[in-house]
C-alpha positions in Angstrom: 4.5 21.0 4.2 1.4 19.2 4.9 -0.5 17.8 2.0 -4.3 17.4 2.2 -5.6 14.0 1.1 -9.3 13.0 1.1 -10.2 9.7 2.7 -12.8 7.9 0.7 -14.8 6.7 3.7 -17.5 8.0 6.0 -16.3 5.7 8.8 -15.2 7.9 11.8 -13.2 5.0 13.2 -11.2 4.7 10.1 -10.7 8.5 9.9 -9.2 8.5 13.4 -6.9 5.5 12.7 -5.7 7.0 9.4 -5.0 10.3 11.0 -3.0 8.7 13.8 -1.0 6.5 11.4 -0.4 9.2 8.8 0.5 12.0 11.2 4.2 11.5 10.7 4.0 11.4 6.9 3.0 14.9 6.0 -0.6 14.3 5.2 -3.6 15.9 6.6 -6.5 13.4 6.1 -9.8 15.0 5.4 -13.0 12.9 5.4 -15.0 12.8 2.2 -18.1 13.7 4.0 -16.6 17.1 5.1 -16.3 17.8 1.5 -19.9 16.8 0.7 -18.8 13.6 -1.2 -21.2 10.7 -0.9 -20.0 7.0 -0.7 -19.2 5.4 -3.9 -21.1 2.3 -5.0 -18.9 -0.7 -4.0 -19.6 -3.0 -7.0 -16.2 -4.6 -7.2 -15.5 -8.3 -6.8 -12.5 -7.9 -4.6 -11.3 -5.6 -1.8 -8.7 -3.9 -4.2 -11.4 -3.2 -6.8 -13.7 -1.7 -4.3 -10.8 0.4 -2.9 -10.0 1.6 -6.3 -13.7 2.6 -7.1 -13.9 4.5 -3.9 -10.5 6.4 -4.3 -11.3 7.3 -7.9 -14.7 8.7 -6.9 -13.3 10.8 -4.1 -10.5 12.2 -6.3 -12.8 13.0 -9.2 -15.2 15.0 -6.9 -12.6 16.7 -4.7 -9.8 17.3 -7.0 -7.4 16.1 -4.3 -5.3 13.0 -4.0 -7.4 10.2 -2.6 -7.0 7.4 -0.1 -9.3 4.5 0.1 -9.4 1.2 1.8 -11.7 -1.8 1.5 -11.4 -4.1 4.4 -13.3 -6.9 6.0 -13.2 -10.0 8.2 -12.8 -13.3 6.5 -13.8 -16.4 8.6 -12.4 -19.8 7.5 -15.3 -21.8 8.8 -17.7 -19.6 6.8 -15.8 -19.9 3.5 -14.5 -16.3 3.8 -17.7 -14.6 4.9 -18.5 -11.9 5.9 -15.7 -10.8 3.5 -16.7 -8.1 1.1 -20.0 -7.6 2.9 -18.6 -7.2 6.4 -20.0 -3.8 6.8 -23.5 -4.8 5.7 -23.4 -8.6 6.8 -26.6 -8.2 8.8 -28.4 -6.1 6.2 -27.9 -2.3 7.2 -24.6 -0.6 6.4 -22.2 -0.2 9.5 -24.6 -1.8 12.1 -21.8 -3.3 14.1 -24.0 -4.7 16.9 -26.2 -6.5 14.3 -23.1 -7.7 12.3 -21.4 -9.1 15.3 -24.7 -10.8 16.5 -25.1 -12.5 13.2 -21.5 -13.6 13.2 -21.9 -15.1 16.6 -25.1 -17.0 15.5 -23.3 -18.3 12.4 -20.5 -19.7 14.6 -22.7 -21.0 17.4 -21.3 -24.4 18.5 -18.0 -24.0 16.5 -15.0 -25.1 18.4 -12.3 -22.3 19.1 -9.7 -24.1 16.9 -12.1 -23.9 14.0 -12.9 -20.1 14.5 -9.8 -18.9 12.5 -10.3 -15.6 10.9 -8.4 -12.9 9.1 -8.9 -9.2 8.8 -7.9 -7.9 5.3 -7.2 -4.3 4.2 -6.6 -3.4 0.6 -5.4 0.4 0.5 -5.2 2.4 -2.5 -3.6 5.9 -2.9 -4.5 7.8 -6.2 -2.4 11.0 -6.6 -4.9 12.3 -9.1 -8.1 11.1 -10.8 -6.3 9.7 -13.9 -3.3 8.3 -11.9 -2.2 5.3 -14.2 0.0 3.9 -11.4 -2.0 4.0 -8.1 -0.2 2.7 -5.1 -1.9 -0.5 -3.9 -0.9 -2.4 -0.8 -2.5 -4.9 1.4 -2.4 -6.0 5.1 -3.5 -9.1 6.9 -4.2 -9.7 10.6 -4.7 -13.3 11.6 -6.5 -14.4 14.6 -9.8 -16.1 15.7 -13.4 -15.2 16.4 -14.3 -15.2 20.2 -17.6 -16.5 21.4 -18.6 -13.3 23.1 -17.6 -9.7 22.5 -14.8 -8.2 24.7 -13.6 -4.6 25.1 -15.2 -1.3 24.1 -12.4 0.3 21.9 -12.0 0.0 18.2 -15.1 -0.5 16.0 -16.7 -3.2 13.8 -15.8 -6.7 14.6 -12.9 -5.6 16.9 -14.7 -7.0 20.1 -15.0 -10.5 18.6 -11.3 -10.6 17.2 -8.7 -12.2 19.2 -5.3 -11.6 17.3 -2.8 -14.4 17.2 -0.2 -14.0 19.9 -2.5 -11.7 22.1 -4.5 -12.2 25.2 -6.6 -9.3 24.5 -9.3 -8.7 21.8 -8.8 -6.1 19.2 -11.3 -3.9 21.2 -9.2 -4.3 24.4 -5.8 -3.5 22.9 -4.1 -0.2 23.4 -5.0 1.9 20.3 -1.3 2.5 19.6 -0.5 -1.2 19.7 -3.6 -2.1 17.7 -2.6 0.5 15.0 0.8 -1.2 14.7 -0.6 -4.8 14.6 -3.7 -4.4 12.5 -4.4 -5.1 9.0 -4.8 -1.3 8.3 -1.6 -0.5 10.2 0.3 -3.1 8.2 -1.1 -1.7 4.9 -0.3 1.8 5.9 3.3 1.0 6.8 3.7 -0.7 3.4 2.2 2.5 1.7 4.6 4.7 3.8 7.5 2.6 2.6 6.4 2.9 -1.0 5.9 6.7 -0.6 9.5 6.9 0.8 10.8 5.0 -2.2 9.1 7.4 -4.6 10.5 10.4 -2.8 13.9 8.8 -3.3 
């Protein structure tokens, strides 16, 4: 039996990824926007705090279990920026073109070996609004920032991210492979393992 779960995000790229990754787990992922739920204010000081805020807001309004992630790109040379502000790095929320352009400017002239970066995903599942033991997992995808965008798949900073051990950018990878390797894929695999443990 399929269980509906609300995704506390308005990002269509994330919705597609989560639906693909959770298809085998018995969940039907519904975007919060389709239920008339606005984005929660991301006032936390960490990825986990923001994910919890988003999940609790979506669960409260919808009455459904809620899944939320907070994720971002942390660049070593920039002391972890854009980090928590990845989606609005250039000012407007979700303007990938402007965000990527700002990141390239910030790293202009920086050698490849100093362009190390890590995508981080904190993922939270609340089974109900007052769930005292939310499931919290994390995934990290290491790589480096390219000096020019490559590829047209994916979203966000994917065209600028070269994962360790790969010749293709995250936006050039086959989506199935990307979903397995990515920070979000890693976090979801850990979540699925936790859910399996709970089911016994």
